[in-house]
VOZAFI-873699 format. One record per residue (C-alpha): residue in three letters; x negated, y, z negated. Coordinates in steps of 0.1 Angstrom, whole numbers. Layout:
<'ALA',<X,Y,Z>> ...
//
This chain:
<'MET',<0,0,0>> <'LYS',<-12,35,8>> <'LYS',<-24,55,-21>> <'ALA',<-1,82,-35>> <'THR',<-28,109,-35>> <'GLY',<-28,134,-7>> <'THR',<-3,136,22>> <'SER',<0,106,44>> <'HIS',<-3,108,82>> <'LEU',<33,96,85>> <'GLN',<45,123,61>> <'LYS',<29,149,83>> <'ARG',<46,135,114>> <'PHE',<80,133,98>> <'SER',<77,167,83>> <'VAL',<73,180,118>> <'ALA',<103,158,130>> <'LEU',<125,171,102>> <'ALA',<114,207,110>> <'PHE',<126,203,146>> <'SER',<158,186,133>> <'GLY',<165,214,108>> <'GLY',<157,240,135>> <'ALA',<182,224,159>> <'ALA',<209,223,131>> <'LEU',<206,260,125>> <'ILE',<206,269,161>> <'TYR',<239,251,164>> <'GLN',<252,267,132>> <'VAL',<244,302,142>> <'ALA',<257,298,178>> <'TRP',<289,281,166>> <'GLN',<294,307,138>> <'ARG',<291,334,164>> <'MET',<316,316,186>> <'MET',<340,312,157>> <'THR',<337,350,150>> <'GLN',<350,355,186>> <'ILE',<378,331,179>> <'ILE',<390,342,144>> <'GLY',<377,378,144>> <'SER',<360,380,110>> <'ASP',<322,375,107>> <'ALA',<325,369,70>> <'ILE',<353,343,73>> <'SER',<337,325,102>> <'MET',<305,322,82>> <'VAL',<323,306,53>> <'LEU',<342,283,76>> <'VAL',<312,270,95>> <'VAL',<290,267,65>> <'THR',<317,248,47>> <'ILE',<321,224,76>> <'PHE',<284,218,77>> <'MET',<282,211,40>> <'VAL',<312,187,41>> <'CYS',<298,168,69>> <'LEU',<262,168,57>> <'GLY',<275,153,24>> <'ILE',<294,126,43>> <'GLY',<263,118,63>> <'SER',<240,115,33>> <'GLU',<265,93,15>> <'LEU',<267,71,46>> <'ALA',<229,70,46>> <'ARG',<230,51,12>> <'VAL',<242,21,31>> <'LEU',<219,25,60>> <'VAL',<187,28,40>> <'SER',<190,-8,29>> <'ARG',<177,-18,63>> <'SER',<140,-20,71>> <'GLN',<120,12,75>> <'ALA',<115,5,112>> <'GLY',<152,-1,116>> <'ALA',<159,32,97>> <'LEU',<135,50,121>> <'ARG',<153,36,152>> <'LEU',<186,47,138>> <'TYR',<171,82,132>> <'ALA',<160,84,169>> <'ILE',<195,73,181>> <'ILE',<212,99,159>> <'GLU',<190,127,172>> <'THR',<198,117,208>> <'LEU',<236,116,201>> <'VAL',<235,150,184>> <'ALA',<216,165,214>> <'ALA',<242,151,238>> <'TYR',<271,166,218>> <'GLY',<252,199,214>> <'ILE',<249,204,252>> <'PHE',<287,205,256>> <'SER',<296,219,222>> <'ILE',<303,256,231>> <'PRO',<328,250,260>> <'LEU',<344,221,242>> <'ILE',<350,239,209>> <'ARG',<361,271,226>> <'TYR',<385,252,249>> <'VAL',<401,232,221>> <'ASN',<405,263,199>> <'ASP',<422,282,228>> <'VAL',<446,253,235>> <'ALA',<454,249,197>> <'ALA',<458,286,190>> <'PRO',<497,285,191>> <'ILE',<495,257,165>> <'THR',<469,271,141>> <'ASN',<486,306,143>> <'GLY',<458,323,125>> <'SER',<459,300,95>> <'LEU',<425,296,78>> <'ALA',<433,261,66>> <'ALA',<444,251,102>> <'ASP',<412,266,116>> <'PHE',<392,247,91>> <'ALA',<409,213,98>> <'LEU',<407,217,136>> <'ASN',<370,227,137>> <'LEU',<361,202,110>> <'GLY',<373,175,135>> <'LEU',<354,191,163>> <'MET',<321,194,145>> <'ALA',<323,164,122>> <'LEU',<304,137,141>> <'PRO',<273,156,151>> <'VAL',<269,173,116>> <'ILE',<275,139,99>> <'GLY',<246,127,120>> <'MET',<225,156,109>> <'GLY',<233,146,73>> <'LEU',<219,111,79>> <'THR',<185,122,90>> <'ALA',<168,134,59>> <'PRO',<177,103,37>> <'LEU',<165,80,65>> <'ILE',<131,97,67>> <'VAL',<127,98,29>> <'HIS',<133,60,29>> <'VAL',<106,56,56>> <'VAL',<79,78,40>> <'LYS',<83,71,2>> <'GLU',<50,60,-14>> <'SER',<51,58,-52>> <'LEU',<71,70,-81>> <'SER',<42,93,-93>> <'ASN',<45,116,-62>> <'VAL',<81,110,-51>> <'GLY',<91,145,-63>> <'ARG',<64,161,-41>> <'THR',<73,139,-12>> <'VAL',<110,148,-13>> <'GLY',<102,185,-20>> <'ALA',<78,186,10>> <'LEU',<101,168,35>> <'TYR',<132,186,25>> <'GLY',<113,219,24>> <'TRP',<100,214,59>> <'ASN',<135,205,71>> <'ILE',<147,238,56>> <'ALA',<117,257,70>> <'GLY',<126,245,104>> <'ALA',<162,256,98>> <'ALA',<149,291,89>> <'ILE',<130,294,121>> <'GLY',<160,282,141>> <'SER',<183,308,125>> <'ILE',<161,338,132>> <'LEU',<151,325,167>> <'THR',<188,322,176>> <'GLY',<199,355,162>> <'LEU',<171,376,176>> <'ILE',<162,359,209>> <'LEU',<182,329,221>> <'ILE',<217,343,221>> <'GLU',<206,374,239>> <'ALA',<182,357,263>> <'ALA',<201,325,271>> <'GLY',<237,331,257>> <'LEU',<255,309,233>> <'THR',<256,279,256>> <'GLY',<219,283,265>> <'ALA',<210,284,228>> <'THR',<226,250,223>> <'TYR',<204,237,251>> <'PHE',<173,247,231>> <'ALA',<187,230,200>> <'ALA',<193,198,220>> <'THR',<157,200,232>> <'ALA',<145,202,195>> <'ASN',<167,171,187>> <'ILE',<149,152,216>> <'ILE',<115,162,203>> <'ALA',<124,148,168>> <'CYS',<136,117,185>> <'LEU',<104,112,204>> <'ILE',<83,116,172>> <'ALA',<103,89,156>> <'VAL',<101,65,185>> <'ASN',<63,71,187>> <'SER',<60,63,150>> <'ILE',<79,29,150>> <'LYS',<47,10,158>> <'LEU',<29,26,129>> <'ILE',<57,16,106>> <'LYS',<55,-20,117>> <'ASN',<17,-21,113>> <'GLU',<14,-1,80>> <'LYS',<45,-7,61>> <'SER',<60,-41,69>> <'ASP',<55,-50,33>> <'ARG',<78,-22,21>> <'VAL',<112,-33,35>> <'ASN',<139,-26,9>> <'ASN',<159,-57,1>> <'SER',<170,-46,-33>> <'GLY',<207,-47,-25>> <'CYS',<231,-25,-43>> <'LEU',<217,1,-67>> <'LEU',<230,13,-99>> <'ASN',<248,46,-99>> <'ILE',<230,77,-111>> <'PRO',<238,89,-147>> <'LYS',<271,108,-148>> <'SER',<254,138,-164>> <'VAL',<231,141,-134>> <'ALA',<260,136,-110>> <'VAL',<280,164,-125>> <'ALA',<249,187,-127>> <'ALA',<241,180,-90>> <'ILE',<276,192,-80>> <'LEU',<274,223,-102>> <'PHE',<238,232,-90>> <'GLY',<250,227,-54>> <'PHE',<279,251,-62>> <'GLY',<255,277,-76>> <'THR',<230,276,-46>> <'LEU',<256,282,-19>> <'ALA',<278,306,-40>> <'LEU',<246,325,-44>> <'GLN',<242,326,-6>> <'VAL',<278,340,-1>> <'ILE',<273,366,-28>> <'PHE',<239,378,-15>> <'PHE',<252,379,21>> <'ARG',<280,402,10>> <'VAL',<257,424,-11>> <'LEU',<230,427,15>> <'SER',<256,434,43>> <'ASN',<266,464,22>> <'TYR',<230,475,20>> <'MET',<222,471,57>> <'THR',<256,473,75>> <'LEU',<271,448,98>> <'SER',<243,449,124>> <'THR',<242,415,142>> <'ILE',<205,411,134>> <'VAL',<213,411,97>> <'PHE',<231,377,94>> <'PRO',<204,355,111>> <'VAL',<175,373,94>> <'LEU',<193,370,60>> <'LEU',<199,333,67>> <'CYS',<162,329,76>> <'ALA',<151,346,44>> <'TYR',<175,325,24>> <'LEU',<163,293,39>> <'CYS',<126,302,35>> <'LEU',<133,309,-2>> <'MET',<152,276,-4>> <'SER',<123,258,12>> <'ALA',<98,273,-12>> <'GLY',<121,263,-41>> <'GLN',<122,227,-29>> <'TRP',<84,226,-28>> <'ILE',<80,243,-62>> <'GLY',<106,220,-77>> <'GLY',<89,189,-63>> <'GLN',<56,200,-78>> <'LEU',<71,207,-112>> <'ALA',<91,174,-112>> <'ASP',<60,153,-108>> <'ARG',<38,174,-131>> <'TYR',<63,175,-159>> <'SER',<80,142,-153>> <'VAL',<85,136,-191>> <'ARG',<100,171,-197>> <'LEU',<124,174,-168>> <'PRO',<154,188,-189>> <'GLU',<132,217,-200>> <'VAL',<121,223,-164>> <'ILE',<158,225,-153>> <'ALA',<166,249,-182>> <'ALA',<137,271,-173>> <'LEU',<146,273,-136>> <'PHE',<182,282,-145>> <'ALA',<170,310,-168>> <'ILE',<146,324,-142>> <'GLY',<173,323,-115>> <'ALA',<198,341,-137>> <'VAL',<173,369,-146>> <'LEU',<163,374,-110>> <'LEU',<200,376,-100>> <'LEU',<205,402,-127>> <'GLY',<176,422,-114>> <'ALA',<189,421,-78>> <'LEU',<223,433,-88>> <'ARG',<209,461,-110>> <'LEU',<185,473,-83>> <'PRO',<184,512,-84>> <'ALA',<195,528,-51>> <'GLU',<163,548,-50>> <'TRP',<143,515,-47>> <'ALA',<164,504,-18>> <'VAL',<159,538,-1>> <'ALA',<121,535,-6>> <'ALA',<121,501,10>> <'HIS',<143,513,39>> <'GLY',<168,486,28>> <'LEU',<198,509,26>> <'ARG',<213,519,60>> <'PHE',<242,541,73>> <'SER',<261,543,105>> <'SER',<261,576,124>> <'PHE',<296,585,110>> <'ASN',<289,581,73>> <'GLY',<253,591,78>> <'GLN',<265,627,80>> <'LEU',<267,627,42>> <'ILE',<230,620,35>> <'ALA',<203,647,33>> <'PRO',<179,654,62>> <'GLU',<150,636,44>> <'HIS',<170,604,45>> <'ARG',<181,606,82>> <'HIS',<157,577,90>> <'LEU',<182,555,72>> <'ILE',<208,560,100>> <'GLY',<211,531,124>> <'ASP',<202,494,124>> <'PRO',<173,482,103>> <'SER',<144,463,118>> <'PRO',<142,425,114>> <'ILE',<111,429,93>> <'THR',<128,453,69>> <'VAL',<158,430,66>> <'PHE',<136,400,60>> <'LEU',<113,416,34>> <'PHE',<141,434,15>> <'SER',<164,405,15>> <'THR',<136,381,4>> <'GLY',<129,404,-26>> <'MET',<166,406,-34>> <'MET',<172,368,-32>> <'LEU',<143,355,-52>> <'SER',<167,338,-76>> <'VAL',<173,313,-47>> <'VAL',<138,299,-52>> <'ALA',<145,290,-88>> <'TRP',<179,274,-83>> <'SER',<169,256,-51>> <'GLY',<140,240,-72>> <'LEU',<167,222,-93>> <'PHE',<173,197,-65>> <'PRO',<140,178,-65>> <'VAL',<139,179,-103>> <'MET',<173,163,-105>> <'PHE',<162,137,-79>> <'ARG',<131,129,-100>> <'LEU',<153,126,-131>> <'ALA',<176,101,-115>> <'THR',<149,80,-98>> <'ARG',<132,52,-119>> <'ARG',<119,29,-91>> <'ILE',<103,39,-59>> <'GLU',<123,13,-40>> <'ASP',<154,33,-49>> <'ALA',<141,66,-36>> <'GLY',<160,66,-2>> <'SER',<193,56,-18>> <'ARG',<190,80,-47>> <'PHE',<181,109,-25>> <'ALA',<212,102,-4>> <'ARG',<235,100,-35>> <'ILE',<220,132,-51>> <'TYR',<222,150,-17>> <'THR',<258,139,-13>> <'LEU',<268,153,-47>> <'TYR',<247,184,-41>> <'THR',<264,192,-8>> <'THR',<298,185,-24>> <'GLY',<289,213,-47>> <'ASN',<277,234,-18>> <'VAL',<311,230,-1>> <'ILE',<330,240,-32>> <'GLY',<307,269,-39>> <'THR',<309,283,-3>> <'PHE',<347,279,0>> <'ALA',<356,289,-35>> <'CYS',<334,319,-36>> <'GLY',<339,331,0>> <'VAL',<377,326,1>> <'PHE',<389,330,-35>> <'MET',<364,343,-60>> <'LEU',<352,374,-41>> <'GLU',<388,385,-35>> <'ALA',<400,377,-70>> <'ILE',<371,388,-93>> <'GLY',<348,408,-69>> <'THR',<311,404,-63>> <'GLY',<301,411,-99>> <'GLY',<326,387,-114>> <'SER',<316,360,-89>> <'ALA',<280,364,-98>> <'ILE',<288,360,-135>> <'ALA',<310,330,-129>> <'THR',<283,314,-108>> <'ILE',<258,317,-136>> <'GLY',<283,301,-159>> <'VAL',<288,272,-135>> <'VAL',<251,265,-132>> <'ALA',<247,269,-170>> <'PHE',<273,242,-175>> <'GLY',<252,220,-152>> <'VAL',<222,226,-174>> <'VAL',<242,217,-205>> <'CYS',<252,184,-189>> <'ILE',<216,176,-183>> <'VAL',<204,184,-219>> <'LEU',<233,168,-237>> <'GLY',<220,137,-254>> <'GLN',<185,151,-253>> <'LYS',<167,166,-282>> <'LEU',<175,203,-280>> <'SER',<141,220,-282>> <'LYS',<137,256,-291>> <'PHE',<125,262,-256>> <'ILE',<158,249,-241>> <'LEU',<179,270,-265>> <'ILE',<160,301,-257>> <'THR',<162,296,-219>> <'LEU',<199,290,-221>> <'ALA',<204,321,-242>> <'VAL',<184,342,-216>> <'GLY',<206,329,-188>> <'PHE',<238,337,-207>> <'PHE',<225,372,-217>> <'SER',<217,379,-180>> <'ALA',<253,371,-171>> <'THR',<267,396,-196>> <'LYS',<246,424,-181>> <'ILE',<258,420,-145>> <'PRO',<281,449,-135>> <'LEU',<317,438,-128>> <'SER',<324,468,-106>> <'TYR',<293,463,-85>> <'TYR',<299,488,-57>> <'MET',<317,515,-77>> <'GLY',<298,547,-82>> <'PHE',<271,541,-57>> <'GLU',<256,575,-48>> <'LEU',<230,589,-24>> <'ASP',<230,626,-17>> <'ASP',<267,634,-7>> <'TYR',<275,598,-1>> <'ARG',<294,587,-32>> <'VAL',<317,557,-36>> <'ILE',<349,565,-56>> <'ASP',<370,534,-50>> <'VAL',<365,498,-38>> <'PHE',<388,474,-20>> <'GLU',<373,439,-19>> <'GLY',<387,409,-2>> <'LYS',<381,380,22>> <'THR',<369,401,51>> <'GLY',<345,424,32>> <'VAL',<342,453,9>> <'ALA',<360,486,19>> <'THR',<345,515,0>> <'VAL',<361,550,-2>> <'VAL',<338,580,2>> <'PRO',<351,616,1>> <'THR',<337,643,23>> <'ASN',<338,681,23>> <'HIS',<359,679,55>> <'PHE',<395,672,60>> <'TYR',<391,634,58>> <'THR',<379,606,35>> <'ILE',<356,579,50>> <'ILE',<366,543,46>> <'ASP',<336,520,51>> <'ILE',<336,482,55>> <'ASN',<303,468,44>> <'ARG',<286,502,48>> <'THR',<299,504,84>> <'ALA',<322,533,90>> <'SER',<355,517,100>> <'ALA',<383,542,93>> <'SER',<392,575,77>> <'ALA',<421,590,59>> <'LEU',<433,626,61>> <'LYS',<433,642,27>> <'GLU',<445,676,42>> <'ASN',<454,691,75>> <'PRO',<423,702,95>> <'GLY',<414,739,95>> <'SER',<409,763,123>> <'LYS',<372,754,127>> <'ASP',<379,717,130>> <'ASP',<379,701,165>> <'TYR',<414,685,163>> <'GLU',<438,686,192>> <'ALA',<468,664,186>> <'TRP',<479,665,222>> <'ARG',<446,647,231>> <'TRP',<451,622,203>> <'ASN',<485,610,214>> <'HIS',<475,604,251>> <'THR',<496,632,266>> <'GLU',<467,642,289>> <'LEU',<472,608,305>> <'MET',<510,613,306>> <'ALA',<504,647,323>> <'LEU',<482,631,349>> <'ASP',<507,603,354>> <'PRO',<542,617,349>> <'GLU',<558,583,355>> <'PHE',<540,568,325>> <'ARG',<561,570,294>> <'PRO',<551,541,271>> <'LYS',<578,527,248>> <'ASN',<560,497,233>> <'VAL',<525,504,221>> <'LEU',<498,481,206>> <'VAL',<470,497,185>> <'ILE',<441,473,177>> <'GLY',<424,487,145>> <'ILE',<441,512,122>> <'GLY',<410,534,125>> <'HIS',<420,570,119>> <'ALA',<457,568,111>> <'TYR',<463,602,126>> <'LEU',<462,587,162>> <'ILE',<492,566,153>> <'ASP',<508,596,135>> <'ALA',<503,618,166>> <'MET',<521,593,189>> <'LEU',<552,593,166>> <'ASP',<558,629,178>> <'LEU',<567,615,213>> <'PRO',<604,610,217>> <'PHE',<602,580,240>> <'ILE',<580,559,217>> <'GLU',<601,530,204>> <'LYS',<576,507,187>> <'ILE',<540,509,177>> <'THR',<524,476,165>> <'VAL',<491,482,146>> <'VAL',<469,451,142>> <'ASP',<440,452,118>> <'LEU',<418,424,106>> <'SER',<410,439,72>> <'GLU',<438,442,46>> <'GLU',<412,461,25>> <'VAL',<408,488,51>> <'VAL',<445,492,56>> <'SER',<451,494,18>> <'ALA',<424,521,15>> <'VAL',<438,542,44>> <'LYS',<473,539,29>> <'LYS',<462,550,-6>> <'TYR',<440,579,5>> <'THR',<461,594,34>> <'LYS',<477,626,20>> <'THR',<491,644,51>> <'SER',<520,636,74>> <'ALA',<499,607,87>> <'LYS',<512,587,57>> <'ARG',<545,584,76>> <'ILE',<530,555,96>> <'PHE',<534,533,66>> <'SER',<572,540,63>> <'ASP',<584,549,98>> <'PRO',<606,520,111>> <'ARG',<589,523,146>> <'VAL',<555,513,131>> <'SER',<547,477,123>> <'ILE',<514,469,107>> <'VAL',<501,434,111>> <'ILE',<470,419,93>> <'ALA',<454,397,119>> <'ASP',<426,395,144>> <'GLY',<433,417,174>> <'ARG',<421,391,199>> <'ARG',<442,363,184>> <'PHE',<472,386,182>> <'VAL',<468,394,219>> <'GLN',<465,357,228>> <'SER',<496,348,207>> <'ALA',<516,377,222>> <'LEU',<507,364,257>> <'LEU',<520,330,248>> <'GLN',<553,345,235>> <'GLY',<558,365,267>> <'GLU',<553,399,251>> <'ARG',<544,430,271>> <'TYR',<530,464,261>> <'ASP',<531,496,280>> <'LEU',<500,510,263>> <'ILE',<472,491,244>> <'GLN',<448,513,223>> <'ASN',<416,493,215>> <'LYS',<406,514,185>> <'ILE',<372,501,175>> <'ASN',<347,529,171>> <'GLU',<315,509,167>> <'PRO',<318,476,186>> <'TRP',<281,469,184>> <'HIS',<285,457,148>> <'ALA',<291,421,140>> <'GLY',<325,409,151>> <'GLY',<335,440,170>> <'GLY',<321,433,204>> <'ASN',<344,403,210>> <'LEU',<372,429,215>> <'PHE',<354,443,245>> <'THR',<342,413,265>> <'GLU',<353,409,301>> <'GLU',<373,379,290>> <'PHE',<393,399,265>> <'PHE',<398,428,289>> <'LEU',<415,403,312>> <'GLU',<437,390,284>> <'GLU',<447,426,276>> <'LYS',<454,433,313>> <'ASN',<477,403,314>> <'LEU',<495,416,283>> <'LEU',<502,450,299>> <'SER',<534,459,317>> <'PRO',<530,467,354>> <'GLY',<517,503,354>> <'GLY',<506,501,318>> <'TYR',<473,513,305>> <'LEU',<445,501,283>> <'SER',<428,528,263>> <'THR',<393,526,249>> <'ARG',<365,548,237>> <'PRO',<347,563,267>> <'LEU',<314,543,265>> <'SER',<293,532,294>> <'GLY',<296,495,283>> <'HIS',<334,496,282>> <'LEU',<334,513,317>> <'ASN',<314,485,332>> <'ASP',<334,456,317>> <'GLY',<368,473,321>> <'PHE',<362,484,356>> <'LYS',<353,449,367>> <'ILE',<387,436,354>> <'PHE',<410,465,363>> <'GLY',<392,480,394>> <'ASN',<398,516,381>> <'ALA',<389,539,352>> <'LEU',<401,573,342>> <'TRP',<386,597,317>> <'GLY',<406,627,308>> <'GLY',<377,646,293>> <'TYR',<382,638,256>> <'TYR',<382,607,234>> <'HIS',<400,581,256>> <'MET',<391,562,287>> <'TYR',<420,545,305>> <'PHE',<423,514,327>> <'LYS',<456,511,346>> <'ASN',<473,478,353>> <'GLY',<479,489,389>> <'ASN',<468,515,414>> <'PHE',<461,551,402>> <'VAL',<458,582,423>> <'LEU',<445,614,407>> <'PRO',<472,641,412>> <'GLU',<467,677,423>> <'LYS',<486,690,393>> <'ALA',<490,677,357>> <'ILE',<527,682,349>> <'ILE',<537,689,313>> <'THR',<573,677,312>> <'ARG',<598,686,285>> <'ASP',<594,653,267>> <'ILE',<557,659,260>> <'ARG',<557,697,258>> <'ASP',<559,701,221>> <'ALA',<533,674,215>> <'TRP',<511,691,241>> <'LEU',<513,724,223>> <'THR',<508,709,189>> <'GLU',<474,712,172>> <'ILE',<483,690,142>> <'PRO',<506,660,143>> <'GLY',<540,667,127>> <'GLU',<536,704,130>> <'GLY',<555,728,154>> <'ALA',<544,739,188>> <'VAL',<517,766,190>> <'GLU',<517,785,223>> <'ASN',<480,794,222>> <'ALA',<472,757,222>> <'ARG',<481,757,260>> <'THR',<453,743,281>> <'PRO',<453,756,317>> <'GLU',<435,726,332>> <'ILE',<423,690,326>> <'GLU',<387,681,336>> <'ALA',<392,645,346>> <'VAL',<369,619,360>> <'PHE',<385,591,380>> <'PHE',<359,563,388>> <'THR',<363,545,421>> <'GLU',<329,530,415>> <'ILE',<304,530,386>> <'PRO',<276,555,389>> <'GLU',<242,539,390>> <'HIS',<230,556,358>> <'LEU',<260,542,339>> <'LYS',<255,506,349>> <'VAL',<246,482,320>> <'ASP',<246,445,314>> <'ALA',<279,428,313>> <'ASN',<294,419,279>> <'THR',<309,384,280>> <'ASP',<319,358,254>> <'ASP',<289,337,262>> <'ARG',<264,366,264>> <'PRO',<276,393,239>> <'THR',<252,419,251>> <'PHE',<270,447,232>> <'GLU',<260,432,199>> <'TYR',<227,414,207>> <'TYR',<201,437,221>> <'TRP',<170,434,198>> <'LEU',<148,416,223>> <'ARG',<155,439,252>> <'GLN',<150,469,229>> <'LEU',<117,454,219>> <'LEU',<106,448,255>> <'GLY',<118,483,265>> <'THR',<143,469,291>> <'TRP',<175,477,272>> <'LYS',<199,501,287>> <'SER',<223,512,260>> <'PRO',<260,505,266>> <'ARG',<268,530,239>> <'LEU',<264,561,261>> <'GLN',<293,585,253>> <'PHE',<307,604,283>> <'TRP',<308,637,265>> <'ASP',<271,634,259>> <'LEU',<264,629,297>> <'ASP',<262,651,327>> <'LEU',<293,641,346>> <'GLU',<300,674,363>> <'LYS',<297,661,399>> <'TYR',<322,634,391>> <'LYS',<348,658,375>> <'THR',<380,670,391>> <'VAL',<396,700,377>> <'VAL',<434,694,375>> <'PRO',<455,725,367>> <'THR',<484,720,343>> <'VAL',<519,730,351>> <'PHE',<547,733,325>> <'GLU',<582,723,336>> 
//
C-alpha cells in the first residue's frame, strides 16, 4: 500500500479531474441561472431556484454513490467516466431544451415559484445527480489511510470547488458574452470530456497499483445521529450565508451583471480554502475534533458580525460601494468615481474580505467527515453520506433563507437565525462530550456575536446626501427609500435606481412637461392613434401613469412590476396627485414578471393599444431580458394593429426594435416609438380637443396653461439605422446589453446606452409644426 505521506500521483490526477468537473458544473449553473432569469424575471429568485435544484440533486447523487462505491475502485472510475460523458451530452442540448419546455409549460406554471421549481427540477435532475456522484467515487478511488483522510478529502473537495470558482467567473465575464448561453454549455461539455479522459487514462494505474484495495466490506453502519444532525445544520449555515452575502453585496455594488459571477467565484474560492484548512485541522487535531468544530463556529460568527458592521467609510475607501447615475446625483464630487459598475477585481477583493466567515464554516465539512470515519475502508461511503446530509442542509438553507427568512425577518434577522442554526449543530456535536472551558468560551463568543448584528441592516445608511430613511425587503430584493432636495424621492432596489415617488409638484425650474409624459406628442403626430387599453411594464415614476389618466379615451392601464417592494415604496411615498394611480378604477397593478405577463396575455388573446416598456437601466441584471429581439417580437404580437411600443430612446433599443417593427419614431423627448404597422411622418401635428388640455398641462392633474403651448415638434423618423448608432444585437442567447465586460476590456464595445438627447441628430430631425383644432 502506498504510504500516506505526501500527495500521491493519483490524487494529483484526480484533483485536476475534479477541478474540470467542478468548472463544468458551475458553467452550467451560471448559464442556466441566467436563462432562468430571462424566464421568471427576478435575478434573486432565479439564483435561489437554480442553487436549490443543484443542492437537491447533488445530495441525491451523493446518496446514490454510497451504493456504487461498494464496487472495485477500477469499476468506480469507469462509472465516473461514463457519468461525465452523459452530463456532457445533456449539457450540449440543455439551453434550447430547458427554454422550450418552460415556454410550453408557461400556461400551467402561471408564475408559481413552486411550479417553476418542480418543472425545472425535473429538467435538470439527471445531469446534476450525475455531478453529485463524481466526488464520492473519486474519494473511494484515492483514499489511502485514516491518518490523512481529512487532508485527502479536503484537498479533493477543495480542488472541485476551486474549479467551480474558475467556471463561474469565466462564464460570467467571458463565455456568455463571447459565445452566448448555448456556447457556454459547449465549453462545459468539453470540460466534462477532459475529466472523463483523465479517468479513462488512469484505470490501468488503478489496476496495477490498487488491486488489493477493493472494498468488499458490504453494508456500513450509519454515522452517529449527532453528526448527521450537525451535517444538515452546518450545510444550512453555509448556503444561507451565501444567500445573505449575495444580498448584502448586491446592495453595496448594485445589480451589475458582473457582480453575481464574481461574487460566486469569491464565495467558492473561500469555500475551497475552508475545505483545505478544515482537512488540515481534522488530521492534526483528530483527538480534539469537537473543539475544532466549536472554534470554527465562533470564528465564523465573529467574521460575519464584522462584515455586517463594516463602516460605510471603509467600503468607500475600498471602492466597494457603488451608485447608478440617478442616485449618484446625491454624492459629493470627491465620490463621483463610485458611480457606475465596479471592476471585477474590486468585486472579488471586496467580497472576499466581506465573506471570510465562509472559510471557517466551510471548514466544518472535512472535520465532520473525519469525526464520522473510523476505518479507511469506509471513507467513500461515509463521504457520500455526510455529503448527502450536508447538501440537504444546503437545500433547506438556500430555499428557507432566500424565499422565506429574508422577507419575514430581513437580512439582519436572517444572519442572527443562521448563527443560531449553526450553533445548534455545534451543540449536537459536543453533547455527550466533556464540555471543556474552551468549548464553552467559543460558544459564548458565537452567541455574543449574534446579539450584536443589527436587525435593521440597511436602515440609516448614509454617504453625503444619500441617506436611507426606509426599507422594504422581500423576495426580489431590498427597496431603500432615499429623499432628495428635488420634488421626488428615490426608490432603489439593491442600490440600483428603480423608481421614484413625487413628494410635491415640480417647481418652475424643474424640467417636467406632462404632455410629453402622457405620449400626446405621438398622438399629435398620429391623430388616428387614441389608445384605450395600455400596458406599462415597470411602475418606475408613477407620474407617467398619472399623466395618462388625464386623457379621456384611456379606459384601462395595466401596470406590471416584478417587485412588490418597489410598488409598496412608491405607494407610501407618493404625496401628489400621482397617488390616484393606486385608487383609480382604470388602473390595475399586477405583481409579476413583465415578460411572463406578456406571454400569458398572448395565450389569452389579449391585445393592447400601447405598451410602455418602462425600465430605465436595462443593463442591470435581469432588466435586459425585456429588450431582446425575441421579447420585442412578443410585444409586437400583443399590440393591436396600429398600436405602439414605447421605450426609452437608446441606441440599443433602436437596433433591436427596428429589426422587429421595421420603423422607429422619436418625438424629441423621453420616448421612442415602434408602430405595429406603417407610419408616415405628417406635415402637421394636430392637437385635437381630446388631447388639448393634456397638451397644455405642465403638471398631471392640474389645469391647462396657455403658455405651455409648443409651436412645433422636432421628430426623428428612422427609415434605417444611422451607422454611428449601430450596435450588437441583444438576444436571449447573447444578452449583449448586460454582458459587455470583455468587449469593454478589449476596446471593441460600442455602447447600446447612447441616449438620443445626448447625440447630434440634427440632420435626421424633421420640424413638424403644431396645429390646434
